[in-house]
N, C-alpha and C positions, 0 to 999 in steps of 0.2 A: 287356317292353318298358316297361310301366307301373312295375314296380319300379325300373328304371333311371332313369326320370324323377324318381321320388321321391328316390332316392339323389342324383341331380344337383342337385336343388332343395334338399335338406338340406345338401349340401356347399357350395353357393353361399350359403345363408343363414348357415352357420357361418363362412365366409370374411368375409362382410359384417359379421357381429357381432364377430368378432375384431379386424378391422381399423379399426372405428369407436370412438370414445370413448363411454364410458357416461356417462349422466347420471342422477343419483338424484333422484327427484321425490317430494316428501312429498304423500301423497294427501290429507291434511287441508288443508294449505296449499301448493297447487303452485307459487305464485309466490314461496315463501320458500325460500332455500337451506337445506340441512341442515347446513352447516358455518358456524360462528360467524364472522362477518365481523370481529370484533375480534381473532381470532387472527392472528398475523403469520407470515411466512414464516421469518424468521430465529429467532424463538422464543429470544430472549436472556433471561437472567435479569437483573432489574434491579439496578443498582448504586446504593447509597445512601451518601451522607457527611453528617455534621453538623458545622457549625463551632461546637463548643462545646469548652472546654477540659476534658479529663478530669481530675476531682478539683477543679474550681472551686468556690468558696464564693459563694453569692448571699444578699443580705439583703432585697432587693426584687424587684420584677418584672423578669424577664429574657427575652430572646428565645432561641429556638431556631431556627436557620437551617440549611437543608440543601439538598442538590441530589440530584436523582434522574436516572439516565440509563437509558433503556430503548428498545425499538423501537416502543412504543405507550403512550398515556396510561395510567397505573396505575388499577386499580379501586379500590384502597384505600390510604390513607396514615393511620396513626394513631400515637399516641405515649402513653406512661404514665410516671408516677412511681411507683416501688415501694420500700417500706421494710419490711424484714424479711419478704419475700414477700407482703405486702399491697399492693394497688393504692391509692394515696392520691389520684391525680389522674390524669385521663386525657382524651383527646379525639381528634378527627379533624382532620387537616389537608389533606385532599383538596381543599377549597374554596380554599385559599391557593396551590395550584400555579400558577405563571406560567412559560410556556415561555421558554427562553432562545434567543432567535432568532439569537443570534450563534455558536451551536454549529455546528460545520463538519463533523459526521460523517454521511454519507448513510445509515448503517445504524441509527443511534440518535438519539434526541431527548434534550433535556435540559430539566428543570423545576427551578425553585427553590421553596422553601417557607419560611414563617416562622410561628411560633407564639409568642405571648406567654404566659408562665407567671406567674400571680400567687402569688408566694412569701409575701406578707403573711399569707395566710390559712392557711398551713401550719405545723405545728409544726417545731422544729429537728430535722433529720434527715440521715442519710447515705442518700441515695436513689440508685436506679439509674433512670436515664432510658433507656427503650427506644423506638426508632423503628422501624416496621415498614412495609414498602411490599409490596403484593401486585399483581402484573401480571395482565393478562387471561387469561393461561395459567395463573393461580393459582400462579405462582412467587413465593417469599418471599425478601426480603432484609431483615436488621434490623441495628441498631447498638446497642450499650450503652455508656453513659457513667456514671461515678460522680459525682454531685453533692452537694455539702454545702449545705443550706438553713438559714440561721440568721437569721430576720426579727427576732428579739428582741435580738439584739447582746449578749447577756449570757452568752456562751460556749456552746459546743456540749456536750451531755450527755457524761459521762465513757466511756459505752459506745460512743461513736463512734470 
């Protein structure tokens, strides 16, 4: 009889455990969830565009404007100018992000950014502009544009 009671208790406990939802609790910080709250359900890779003409020549300061679409605010947004594989100018644009409130998609948000590049301090070059966005799920999107920088106005070097 005692064995039968233990089996019944074990069976009932198993049924209760299997039918209830489990909650994982961190023993160090029991009030903190173990899942990063920045992660999103849709987990979309960010989309990135820049409004720069590929192959344009710049002689002075110039803006780099762009737009990002994603399901959550990006964790990183940076840019760099590269000549012959060497980074000659770089920076972060995360602080320039402004949400586009007119964007009408319920699953994604849109942000615009703008960076002013000071070309007067750079040597003439054929540079690759790379803009990289990383979202909270660590998904990466990037764009590359060829830019010619000629602040001295006396012709680009013959190797360009």
